[in-house]
PAZAPA-4460 file (N, C-alpha, C; in steps of 0.05 Angstrom, whole numbers, plus 32768, in hexadecimal, padded with zeros to 4 digits):
% residues 298
    n_x    n_y    n_z   ca_x   ca_y   ca_z    c_x    c_y    c_z   seq   type   mol
   7990   7B2E   7CF3   799E   7B41   7CE6   79BB   7B3A   7CF1     1      M     A
   79D4   7B39   7CDF   79F0   7B2E   7CE7   79FD   7B3F   7CF5     2      A     A
   7A0E   7B3B   7D0A   7A1C   7B3E   7D1E   7A37   7B40   7D16     3      H     A
   7A44   7B58   7D08   7A64   7B4E   7D0C   7A7C   7B5E   7D21     4      H     A
   7A8D   7B4E   7D22   7A9E   7B4E   7D36   7AB5   7B55   7D2B     5      R     A
   7ACC   7B66   7D3D   7AE5   7B73   7D2E   7AF0   7B5D   7D1B     6      G     A
   7AED   7B46   7D24   7AFC   7B33   7D17   7AF4   7B23   7CFF     7      D     A
   7ADB   7B2F   7CFD   7AD4   7B1C   7CE8   7ACE   7B2D   7CCD     8      D     A
   7AE5   7B36   7CCF   7AF1   7B4D   7CAD   7AF3   7B3A   7CA3     9      L     A
   7AEE   7B38   7C89   7AFD   7B28   7C73   7B0F   7B26   7C68    10      D     A
   7B1F   7B1A   7C66   7B3B   7B0F   7C62   7B44   7B20   7C55    11      D     A
   7B3D   7B30   7C40   7B48   7B40   7C2E   7B42   7B58   7C28    12      D     A
   7B2E   7B66   7C49   7B31   7B81   7C4A   7B4C   7B91   7C50    13      F     A
   7B45   7B9F   7C41   7B5F   7BBD   7C4D   7B4B   7BD5   7C4F    14      L     A
   7B56   7BEA   7C5D   7B4B   7C02   7C67   7B50   7C19   7C59    15      P     A
   7B3A   7C23   7C50   7B3A   7C38   7C3D   7B52   7C4E   7C42    16      D     A
   7B58   7C67   7C2E   7B6D   7C6E   7C37   7B6A   7C8E   7C51    17      D     A
   7B4B   7C8C   7C55   7B4B   7C9D   7C69   7B48   7C8E   7C85    18      S     A
   7B42   7C75   7C87   7B45   7C68   7C9D   7B68   7C6C   7CAC    19      V     A
   7B76   7C61   7C97   7B99   7C61   7C99   7BA5   7C73   7CA1    20      A     A
   7B90   7C8C   7C94   7BA2   7CA9   7C99   7B9C   7CBC   7CBD    21      F     A
   7B83   7CAC   7CC2   7B76   7CB4   7CE3   7B86   7CA2   7CF3    22      L     A
   7B8E   7C8B   7CF4   7B9A   7C76   7D07   7BB8   7C84   7CF9    23      E     A
   7BC2   7C89   7CE6   7BDE   7C94   7CE9   7BE1   7CB5   7CFC    24      E     A
   7BCB   7CBE   7CFC   7BC9   7CD9   7D0A   7BC4   7CD7   7D24    25      D     A
   7BB8   7CBE   7D37   7BB6   7CC2   7D50   7BD0   7CAF   7D5F    26      N     A
   7BDF   7CAA   7D43   7BF6   7C9A   7D52   7C0A   7CAC   7D4F    27      A     A
   7C04   7CBF   7D42   7C24   7CD8   7D43   7C25   7CEC   7D61    28      S     A
   7C05   7CE6   7D71   7C02   7CF4   7D82   7C0E   7CE2   7D9E    29      H     A
   7C16   7CD1   7D9E   7C21   7CB9   7DB4   7C3D   7CC2   7DB5    30      L     A
   7C48   7CC3   7DC7   7C62   7CC8   7DCF   7C71   7CBA   7DC9    31      A     A
   7C8A   7CC9   7DBD   7CA2   7CB9   7DB1   7CBC   7CBB   7DC4    32      D     A
   7CBE   7C9F   7DD2   7CCE   7CA7   7DE5   7CF0   7CB2   7DE3    33      P     A
   7CF4   7CA7   7DC2   7D10   7CAF   7DBC   7D0C   7CC9   7DA6    34      D     A
   7CFC   7CDB   7DAD   7CF5   7CF8   7DA3   7CF0   7D0F   7DBF    35      D     A
   7D0C   7D1D   7DC8   7D0B   7D2D   7DDC   7CFB   7D43   7DD7    36      P     A
   7CF8   7D43   7DBC   7CE1   7D65   7DB7   7CC2   7D5F   7DB7    37      D     A
   7CC1   7D3F   7DB9   7CA3   7D38   7DBD   7C9A   7D48   7DD1    38      D     A
   7C83   7D53   7DCF   7C73   7D60   7DE7   7C5E   7D48   7DF9    39      I     A
   7C66   7D34   7DF0   7C5A   7D1F   7E00   7C6F   7D1C   7E19    40      G     A
   7C88   7D1A   7E0A   7CA2   7D15   7E1D   7C99   7D32   7E33    41      N     A
   7C9F   7D45   7E29   7C9F   7D5E   7E3A   7C8E   7D5E   7E52    42      L     A
   7C76   7D55   7E47   7C5C   7D54   7E61   7C5D   7D42   7E6D    43      L     A
   7C72   7D2B   7E62   7C76   7D10   7E76   7C8D   7D1D   7E8E    44      S     A
   7C98   7D34   7E82   7CB3   7D31   7E90   7CA8   7D49   7EA3    45      A     A
   7C94   7D5F   7EA5   7C89   7D6C   7EBA   7C84   7D60   7ECF    46      D     A
   7C72   7D48   7EC5   7C5D   7D3C   7ED9   7C72   7D25   7EE9    47      E     A
   7C85   7D1F   7EDC   7C9C   7D04   7EE9   7CBB   7D14   7EF4    48      H     A
   7CB9   7D2A   7EFB   7CD8   7D33   7EFC   7CEB   7D29   7F01    49      S     A
   7D06   7D26   7EF1   7D15   7D10   7EF7   7D2C   7D26   7EFC    50      D     A
   7D3A   7D1E   7F1F   7D51   7D34   7F21   7D6B   7D33   7F14    51      P     A
   7D67   7D27   7F03   7D89   7D28   7EF5   7D87   7D3F   7EE2    52      E     A
   7D60   7D46   7ED8   7D5A   7D53   7EBE   7D54   7D6D   7ECD    53      L     A
   7D5E   7D7A   7ED8   7D54   7D96   7EE7   7D57   7DAE   7ED0    54      E     A
   7D41   7DC1   7ED2   7D49   7DCD   7EBF   7D62   7DE8   7EC6    55      P     A
   7D64   7DF8   7EB6   7D75   7E04   7EB9   7D75   7E18   7ECA    56      E     A
   7D62   7E23   7ED1   7D55   7E38   7EDB   7D55   7E2C   7EFC    57      A     A
   7D51   7E16   7EFD   7D54   7E08   7F1A   7D77   7E08   7F29    58      D     A
   7D81   7E0A   7F0D   7D98   7E02   7F19   7DAA   7E15   7F17    59      I     A
   7DA2   7E2B   7F0F   7DA9   7E4D   7F0C   7DA1   7E58   7F27    60      A     A
   7D89   7E52   7F30   7D7F   7E52   7F50   7D99   7E46   7F61    61      D     A
   7D9B   7E2D   7F66   7DAB   7E20   7F74   7DCB   7E28   7F70    62      V     A
   7DD1   7E36   7F5B   7DF3   7E3F   7F69   7DEE   7E56   7F67    63      Q     A
   7DD9   7E6E   7F66   7DD4   7E85   7F6F   7DD4   7E82   7F8F    64      K     A
   7DC1   7E76   7FA0   7DBF   7E69   7FB8   7DD9   7E5D   7FBF    65      A     A
   7DE7   7E4F   7FB4   7E05   7E44   7FBC   7E1A   7E61   7FBC    66      A     A
   7E17   7E6B   7FAF   7E21   7E8E   7FA9   7E1B   7E9A   7FC0    67      A     A
   7E0E   7EA2   7FC9   7DFD   7EB2   7FDD   7E06   7EA9   7FFA    68      E     A
   7E06   7E91   7FF9   7E10   7E82   8014   7E2F   7E86   8021    69      K     A
   7E3D   7E80   8000   7E51   7E88   8005   7E61   7EA1   8007    70      K     A
   7E4A   7EB7   8003   7E51   7ED9   8006   7E53   7ED4   8020    71      R     A
   7E3E   7ED0   802A   7E35   7ED6   8044   7E4D   7EC6   805F    72      K     A
   7E56   7EB2   8053   7E66   7E9C   8067   7E84   7EB7   805E    73      R     A
   7E8A   7EBF   8046   7EA2   7ED2   804A   7E96   7EEF   805F    74      R     A
   7E87   7EFD   805D   7E7A   7F11   806D   7E81   7F03   8086    75      E     A
   7E71   7EFA   808F   7E78   7EED   80B0   7E9A   7EE6   80B9    76      K     A
   7EA6   7EDA   80A2   7EC3   7ED5   80AD   7ECF   7EEC   80AB    77      E     A
   7EC1   7F03   8099   7EE0   7F1D   809A   7ECD   7F30   80B4    78      K     A
   7EB8   7F30   80C1   7EB2   7F40   80D6   7EBF   7F31   80E5    79      E     A
   7EBE   7F11   80F2   7EC6   7EFB   8105   7EE8   7F09   8101    80      R     A
   7EF8   7F0B   80F3   7F17   7F17   80EB   7F15   7F3D   80FF    81      K     A
   7F06   7F3D   80F1   7F09   7F65   80F6   7F03   7F62   8114    82      A     A
   7EE8   7F52   8120   7EE7   7F55   8143   7F0A   7F55   814A    83      K     A
   7F14   7F38   813F   7F27   7F2C   8152   7F3E   7F40   814B    84      K     A
   7F3F   7F46   8137   7F59   7F5D   812E   7F4F   7F7A   814C    85      R     A
   7F35   7F7B   8149   7F30   7F93   8158   7F31   7F95   8179    86      K     A
   7F2E   7F72   8182   7F3B   7F70   8197   7F5D   7F6B   819F    87      L     A
   7F67   7F69   8185   7F81   7F5C   818B   7F8F   7F87   8191    88      V     A
   7F83   7F8E   8182   7F92   7FB5   817D   7F8A   7FBE   819D    89      E     A
   7F6D   7FB8   81AA   7F6A   7FC3   81C4   7F74   7FB2   81D1    90      S     A
   7F81   7FA0   81D2   7F90   7F8F   81E6   7FB0   7F98   81E4    91      A     A
   7FBE   7FA5   81D4   7FD4   7FA7   81CB   7FD1   7FCD   81DF    92      E     A
   7FF3   7FCC   81F3   7FED   7FE9   81FE   7FEE   8000   81EB    93      P     A
   7FF2   8011   81FC   7FE1   8038   81E7   8001   8031   81DB    94      A     A
   8009   8043   81C9   801D   804C   81C0   802F   8065   81CB    95      E     A
   8047   8066   81D3   8053   807A   81E2   8059   808F   81D0    96      L     A
   8055   80A0   81DC   805B   80B7   81CA   8074   80B6   81C5    97      P     A
   8072   80C1   81A4   8089   80CC   8190   80AD   80CF   81A1    98      S     A
   80B9   80CA   81A4   80D7   80D9   81AB   80DD   80EA   819E    99      V     A
   80D6   80F0   8192   80D4   810B   8180   80C8   811E   8187   100      A     A
   80BE   811E   819A   80AB   8137   81A2   80BC   813A   81C1   101      A     A
   80C8   8124   81C4   80E1   812D   81E3   80F4   8147   81E1   102      Q     A
   80FD   8148   81FC   8109   8168   81F7   8126   8159   81EF   103      P     A
   8135   8170   81E4   8155   8170   81DE   8161   815A   81EA   104      P     A
   8162   815B   820D   8171   8148   8214   8164   8128   8218   105      T     A
   8153   8125   8214   8148   8110   8210   814C   80FD   81F5   106      A     A
   814A   8114   81E2   8151   8104   81CA   816A   8101   81C9   107      I     A
   817A   8112   81D1   81A2   8112   81CC   81A4   80F3   81D7   108      S     A
   819C   80E2   81EB   8198   80D4   81FA   8194   80BB   81E6   109      E     A
   8177   80C8   81E4   8169   80AD   81D3   8187   80A7   81B9   110      Y     A
   8185   80B8   81AE   819B   80B3   8192   81B6   80AA   819E   111      L     A
   81BC   80B6   81B7   81DC   809E   81BF   81D9   808B   81C4   112      S     A
   81C0   807B   81C5   81B7   8066   81D6   81B3   8052   81BA   113      A     A
   81AB   805A   81A2   81AD   8053   8182   81C0   8048   817E   114      M     A
   81D4   805D   8180   81EA   8067   8173   81F9   804F   8175   115      Q     A
   81FF   8052   81A0   820C   8035   81A6   8205   8020   81A2   116      A     A
   81E9   8015   8194   81EC   7FF6   818D   81FF   7FEB   8178   117      K     A
   8207   7FFD   816B   821A   7FEF   8158   8235   800E   8155   118      T     A
   822E   801E   8160   8251   802F   815C   8251   8040   8176   119      F     A
   8255   8037   818F   825E   8044   81A7   8278   8056   81A9   120      S     A
   8285   8057   818D   829C   8066   8194   8294   807D   8184   121      K     A
   827D   807E   8174   827B   809E   816A   8271   80B2   816D   122      L     A
   827B   80C3   816A   8271   80E0   8177   8250   80E6   817C   123      Q     A
   8248   80E1   8193   8228   80EA   819B   821D   8107   818E   124      A     A
   8202   80FD   8186   81F7   8110   817B   81EB   8129   8186   125      V     A
   81F2   8141   8191   81EA   8152   81A6   81D0   8162   8198   126      T     A
   81DE   816D   8182   81D9   818D   817F   81B2   8186   816F   127      S     A
   81A5   8188   8180   8189   817C   8186   8178   8196   8186   128      I     A
   8160   819F   8171   8158   81B0   816C   8134   81AD   817C   129      T     A
   8137   81BC   818D   811C   81BB   819B   8101   81C2   818F   130      D     A
   80F7   81AA   818E   80D6   81AC   8182   80C6   81A9   8194   131      T     A
   80C5   81AC   81AA   80AE   81A8   81B6   8091   81B5   81B0   132      T     A
   809A   81C9   81AB   807E   81E3   81AC   806D   81CB   8195   133      V     A
   8073   81BF   818D   8063   81AB   8177   8053   819C   8181   134      W     A
   8039   819C   818C   8029   8184   81A5   801D   8175   818E   135      T     A
   8016   817F   8172   8006   816B   8160   800D   814E   815C   136      A     A
   8008   8144   8145   8012   8127   8143   8027   812C   812A   137      S     A
   803E   811E   8125   8049   8120   8115   804C   8109   80F8   138      R     A
   8040   810E   80F3   8028   80FC   80D8   8042   8109   80BF   139      S     A
   803D   80FF   80AB   8039   8112   8097   8033   8122   808D   140      L     A
   8012   8126   808F   8004   8140   8081   8010   815A   809C   141      D     A
   801C   8154   80A5   8017   8166   80C0   8040   8177   80B6   142      K     A
   804E   8162   80AA   8066   8169   80A9   806F   8189   809D   143      L     A
   806B   8197   8088   806B   81B0   8081   805F   81C4   809E   144      V     A
   804F   81C3   80AE   8041   81CD   80BC   805D   81C7   80DD   145      D     A
   805C   81B2   80DB   806F   81B1   80EE   808A   81BE   80E4   146      F     A
   8092   81C0   80D1   80B0   81CC   80CF   80AB   81EC   80D4   147      I     A
   808E   81F4   80CA   8090   8213   80C6   808B   821F   80E5   148      V     A
   807F   820C   80FA   807D   8211   8115   8093   820F   812B   149      K     A
   809B   81F1   8122   80B5   81E5   8135   80CC   81EE   812F   150      A     A
   80D2   81FA   8115   80ED   81F4   810C   80E4   8216   80F8   151      V     A
   80E3   8226   8108   80EA   823C   80F2   80F7   8248   80D9   152      P     A
   8114   824C   80ED   812F   8253   80DE   8127   823F   80C3   153      S     A
   811E   822B   80C9   8123   8212   80B3   8110   8221   809A   154      L     A
   80FB   8225   80A4   80E5   822D   8093   80F1   8249   807F   155      H     A
   80F4   8257   808A   8105   825F   8086   811B   8265   806E   156      V     A
   812F   8254   806F   813D   824E   8064   813D   8241   8050   157      R     A
   8123   8235   804B   8118   8225   8034   8104   822F   8024   158      L     A
   8103   824F   8026   80F8   8262   8019   810B   8271   8009   159      S     A
   8123   826F   800B   813E   8279   8005   813F   826E   7FE5   160      Q     A
   8154   8282   7FDA   8157   8278   7FBF   8171   8264   7FC8   161      K     A
   8179   8256   7FBE   8190   823B   7FC0   81A1   824F   7FAE   162      T     A
   81BB   824B   7FB8   81D0   8256   7FAF   81E6   8243   7F9E   163      K     A
   81E8   8227   7FA2   81F4   8216   7F9B   81EC   81FF   7F95   164      S     A
   81FC   81F5   7F86   81EB   81D2   7F79   81F0   81C2   7F90   165      S     A
   81E0   81B5   7F93   81DC   819E   7FA3   81EC   819A   7FC1   166      G     A
   81E6   81B3   7FC8   81E8   81BE   7FF4   81D0   81C6   7FF4   167      A     A
   81C0   81AD   7FFC   81A3   81BF   8009   81A7   81CB   801F   168      P     A
   8193   81D0   802D   8193   81E1   804A   818C   81C4   8061   169      T     A
   8173   81B0   8055   816F   81A2   8065   8165   817D   8054   170      L     A
   8178   816F   8068   8179   8156   8061   8164   8143   8076   171      L     A
   814E   813D   805B   8136   8129   8075   8141   810B   8072   172      F     A
   813F   80FB   8086   8153   80E3   8083   8133   80CC   808B   173      L     A
   8131   80C1   8070   811A   80A8   8077   811E   808F   8076   174      A     A
   8114   8079   807C   8122   805C   807E   811B   8050   8068   175      G     A
   8108   8052   8052   80FA   8048   803A   80FE   805C   8024   176      A     A
   8100   804B   8015   80F7   805D   7FF5   80DB   8069   7FF5   177      A     A
   80CB   8061   7FF4   80AA   8063   7FF8   80A9   807F   8005   178      L     A
   80B5   8077   8020   80B3   8091   8032   80B9   80AA   8028   179      R     A
   80D2   80A3   801B   80E1   80BA   800D   80D9   80C6   7FFC   180      V     A
   80BE   80BC   7FF0   80B1   80C7   7FD4   80A0   80D2   7FDF   181      T     A
   8093   80C4   7FF3   807F   80D8   7FFE   8085   80EF   800A   182      D     A
   8093   80F3   801E   80AB   80FF   802F   80AE   8120   8014   183      V     A
   80BD   810D   7FFC   80BD   8124   7FF1   80AD   8139   7FDA   184      T     A
   8099   812F   7FDA   8082   8133   7FCF   8072   814A   7FDF   185      R     A
   8071   8147   7FFD   806C   815E   801C   807B   8179   8014   186      I     A
   8097   8169   8010   80AC   817E   8017   80AE   818C   8000   187      L     A
   809C   818C   7FEA   8098   81A2   7FCE   8086   81B2   7FD4   188      K     A
   807F   81B1   7FEB   8060   81CC   7FF0   8076   81EB   7FE8   189      S     A
   8063   81F4   7FE6   8067   8211   7FD6   8065   8228   7FF7   190      K     A
   805D   821A   8008   8057   8222   801F   8073   8228   802F   191      V     A
   8085   8210   8025   809C   8210   8037   80B8   821F   8019   192      L     A
   80B7   821E   8005   80C4   8219   7FF4   80C6   8241   7FEC   193      R     A
   80A4   8242   7FE3   809F   8255   7FE3   809F   825C   7FBC   194      G     A
   80A9   8270   7FAF   80B6   8279   7F96   80D3   8276   7F8D   195      E     A
   80E3   827D   7F9F   8101   8279   7FA6   810C   8260   7FA9   196      K     A
   8101   824D   7FBF   810F   823B   7FC5   811E   821C   7FB5   197      G     A
   812B   8210   7FBF   813B   8205   7FA8   8132   81E9   7FA2   198      G     A
   8131   81D1   7F8F   8126   81C4   7F93   8122   81A9   7FA2   199      D     A
   810F   8194   7FA7   8115   818B   7FBC   8121   8168   7FA9   200      V     A
   8131   815B   7FBA   8144   8141   7FA5   813C   812A   7FBC   201      A     A
   8138   8112   7FAC   812D   80FD   7FAE   8143   80E9   7FAE   202      K     A
   814C   80E5   7FCA   816A   80D6   7FC2   8167   80B7   7FD0   203      L     A
   8160   80A1   7FC1   815D   8080   7FCD   8167   8075   7FB8   204      F     A
   8176   8054   7FBF   8189   8046   7FAB   816B   803C   7F91   205      A     A
   8152   8032   7F9F   8148   8020   7F8D   813D   8036   7F76   206      R     A
   8143   8025   7F5E   813C   8033   7F44   815A   8049   7F38   207      H     A
   816A   8051   7F4D   8176   806B   7F40   8198   8057   7F47   208      F     A
   81A6   8059   7F3B   81C6   805F   7F39   81CE   807B   7F46   209      K     A
   81E8   8074   7F58   81F4   807C   7F66   81FA   809A   7F4E   210      L     A
   8207   808F   7F3F   820A   80A4   7F25   81F7   80C1   7F1B   211      E     A
   81E0   80AF   7F19   81CD   80C2   7F15   81BF   80DE   7F2B   212      D     A
   81C4   80C9   7F3E   81C3   80ED   7F52   81D3   80F7   7F55   213      H     A
   81F9   80F1   7F53   820C   80FD   7F52   8206   8115   7F3D   214      V     A
   81FE   810A   7F26   81F0   8126   7F11   81E0   8135   7F17   215      K     A
   81D5   8129   7F1D   81B1   8136   7F22   81C2   8150   7F41   216      Y     A
   81D1   8149   7F4E   81D5   815D   7F63   81E3   816E   7F57   217      L     A
   81FC   8163   7F4C   820A   8178   7F3E   8202   8191   7F30   218      K     A
   81ED   818D   7F1F   81DB   819A   7F0C   81C9   81B1   7F18   219      R     A
   81B8   81A3   7F36   81A4   81B5   7F41   81A1   81BC   7F5C   220      T     A
   819E   81D2   7F61   81A2   81EB   7F81   818A   81D9   7F87   221      R     A
   818C   81CB   7FA2   8175   81C1   7FA5   8174   81C9   7FC6   222      I     A
   815F   81C8   7FD4   8154   81D2   7FEA   815B   81C4   8006   223      G     A
   814B   81A9   8000   814D   8195   8004   8156   8178   7FF7   224      T     A
   815B   8169   8009   8164   8149   8001   8155   8138   800F   225      A     A
   813E   8125   8010   8134   8114   8015   8146   80FB   800C   226      V     A
   814B   80EC   8020   8155   80CB   8018   8157   80BE   802B   227      G     A
   815F   80A5   802D   8162   8085   8038   8179   8094   8048   228      T     A
   8188   808B   805D   81A3   8087   806B   81B9   8081   805C   229      P     A
   81AC   8067   8044   81BE   8061   8036   81CC   8069   801E   230      G     A
   81B6   807B   8014   81C4   8086   7FF9   81CE   80AD   8009   231      R     A
   81C5   80AA   8019   81CB   80D0   801C   81EC   80C1   8029   232      I     A
   81EE   80AB   8036   8207   80AC   8041   821E   80A6   802A   233      G     A
   8217   8096   8018   8224   808F   7FF9   8233   80A9   7FF0   234      K     A
   821B   80BE   7FEB   821B   80D8   7FE7   822A   80EC   7FF3   235      L     A
   822A   80E5   800D   8244   80FA   801C   825D   80E9   8026   236      L     A
   825E   80D1   8017   827D   80C0   801F   8287   80C1   800C   237      C     A
   827B   80B6   7FF6   8283   80AC   7FDA   828B   80C1   7FC0   238      E     A
   8274   80DA   7FCB   827A   80F7   7FB8   827F   8109   7FC0   239      T     A
   827D   811C   7FAC   8277   813C   7FB7   8268   8149   7FAD   240      D     A
   8251   8139   7FA8   8237   813F   7F8E   8229   8152   7FAF   241      A     A
   821D   8145   7FC5   8214   8152   7FD9   8225   815F   7FEF   242      L     A
   821F   817C   7FF0   822E   8183   7FF3   8224   818A   8017   243      S     A
   8230   8193   802A   822A   8198   8046   822A   81B8   804A   244      V     A
   8233   81CE   8039   823B   81E4   803A   8223   81F9   8042   245      S     A
   8209   81F3   8042   81FA   8201   8040   81DA   81F0   8053   246      A     A
   81E6   81DD   805D   81DC   81C9   8068   81D1   81D3   8090   247      L     A
   81B5   81D7   8098   81B7   81E6   80B4   81A5   81C9   80C0   248      T     A
   8195   81BC   80B8   8189   81A8   80C5   8189   8188   80BD   249      H     A
   8185   8174   80C2   8185   815E   80C3   8174   814F   80C9   250      I     A
   8162   8150   80C3   813E   813B   80D2   8140   8125   80CC   251      M     A
   813B   8112   80DF   813D   80F9   80E0   811C   80ED   80E4   252      I     A
   810E   80DD   80D3   80F4   80CD   80D1   80F5   80C0   80E3   253      D     A
   80F0   80C0   80FE   80E8   80B8   8112   80CC   80AE   8112   254      V     A
   80BC   80BA   8108   8099   80B4   8115   8092   809C   80FD   255      S     A
   8099   809E   80EE   8096   8087   80D1   8096   8065   80E1   256      F     A
   808B   805B   80DE   8081   803C   80E8   8087   8028   80D1   257      R     A
   8095   8016   80C8   808C   8007   80B9   8080   7FF1   80B9   258      D     A
   8072   7FDE   80B7   8067   7FBF   80B3   8065   7FBB   80CC   259      A     A
   807D   7FB8   80CD   808E   7FA9   80EB   8088   7FBC   8107   260      K     A
   807C   7FCD   80FB   807C   7FE8   8119   809F   7FFA   811B   261      K     A
   80AD   7FF7   810C   80C9   8000   810F   80D3   8016   80FC   262      R     A
   80DC   8029   8109   80DF   803F   8103   80FC   803E   80FD   263      S     A
   8107   8051   80E6   8120   8053   80DD   8137   8048   80F3   264      L     A
   813B   8057   810B   8146   8044   811C   814B   8030   8121   265      L     A
   8132   8029   812F   812F   8002   8131   8135   7FF9   8117   266      D     A
   813E   7FF7   8107   814A   7FE4   80F8   8167   7FE8   80EC   267      I     A
   8176   7FDA   80EE   8192   7FD0   80F6   819B   7FE6   80E6   268      P     A
   8196   7FD8   80C6   81A7   7FE3   80B3   81A3   8000   80AF   269      E     A
   818E   8007   80AC   817F   8027   80A6   8194   8035   80BF   270      T     A
   8193   802D   80D7   81A1   803D   80EF   81BB   803B   80EF   271      R     A
   81C8   8028   80E6   81E8   8029   80E4   81EC   8036   80D2   272      D     A
   81DE   803B   80B8   81E5   804E   80A6   81DC   8067   80A5   273      E     A
   81CF   8065   80B3   81C7   8084   80C2   81EE   8096   80D6   274      L     A
   81EA   8086   80E6   8202   808C   80FB   821E   808A   80F0   275      F     A
   821F   8077   80D9   8239   8070   80D0   823B   8084   80BF   276      K     A
   822C   8084   80A7   8235   8086   8089   8229   80AE   8083   277      T     A
   8214   80B5   8097   8205   80CF   809C   8217   80DD   80A9   278      V     A
   821B   80DA   80C5   821D   80ED   80E1   8241   80E8   80DB   279      F     A
   8243   80D0   80D8   8264   80CC   80D3   8270   80D3   80C2   280      D     A
   8267   80DA   80AE   826E   80E7   8096   8281   8100   80A4   281      A     A
   8298   8106   8097   82AA   811E   80A9   829E   813A   80A7   282      P     A
   829A   8138   8093   8286   815A   808B   8275   8161   809D   283      Q     A
   8264   814C   809F   8252   8150   80AF   824D   814F   80CC   284      V     A
   8261   8136   80CE   8269   8134   80F7   8275   8159   80FD   285      R     A
   828A   815D   80EB   8290   817C   80F4   827C   818E   80F7   286      E     A
   826B   8197   80E0   8255   81B0   80E2   823F   819B   80FF   287      A     A
   823B   8186   8106   8229   8185   8117   823A   818A   813E   288      V     A
   8252   8187   8139   8261   8189   8148   826D   81A9   814E   289      K     A
   826B   81B8   813B   826E   81D6   813A   824F   81E0   813B   290      A     A
   823F   81CE   8145   8226   81E4   8141   8216   81F2   812C   291      G     A
   8222   81E2   8111   821A   81E9   80FF   8201   81DC   80F2   292      K     A
   81FF   81CB   80FC   81EC   81B8   80F1   81CF   81AE   810B   293      I     A
   81B8   81AF   810D   81AB   81A8   811A   8198   8190   8110   294      Q     A
   8197   8179   8126   818B   8165   8122   816B   8162   8135   295      V     A
   8159   8162   811A   8139   8165   811E   812F   8146   811D   296      V     A
   811F   8137   8133   8110   811F   8133   80FA   812A   8130   297      L     A
   80EF   8124   811F   80D2   811A   810E   80C1   810A   8115   298      F     A
***
């Protein structure tokens, strides 16, 4: 019996169609290195992972971990700063009681010392209301109660009907426009004004022209004028719109401190305006001297 080997096929041998199809089908199962979608390549990638071809899920996990690490680092830094701030605050000396809580003689001396820093020849302010009966804090949320308890005569006047335009009972002097706005809102309380009390004027230079305030005061009956020394001083010295005919009290806001812990009297500009343009305005100076106007420190 003859034995045939693979290379013993006749030279003119041709495989039939079924054999050719089978060979093509087998070849199609081999991975095509140029085809990224070939299943063979995908299996190969799982078995031999390339670090430059990390799956998107793994990249997202790495990014999430990095973000979480950064967040924890920020929190630790924030805690460190908070501890440092507490240490600094604890090392600071305790704040002294407000000068506003002192008896009239001490307040008069304090005002004279402040005035002497720039205007030593001006008349000293001596008509000081005694408010030592008030022992609570002099914070803005206590202002209404402060007036009711510590300055009852002013409370009575503020609840009465105002007779003339631009003639307030109270002048409240604050060091900044934002503070003026806050004080104005508090002094509009019905506890102070009742049903008959006059309007509360808000007077500062920011966003408001002097002539606008002049027009407003000449047509409005006000019980209280809240403003900065600069704008109040201009209205008193340069116009006739703000009258002192009904004025009984001038309240100076010394308890409020700015970011640099300065009161109205610690800031040279506002201090100068207060003494030169408000207290040295002729009509105010004479009324204070005659005892018709009392000064209150809040």
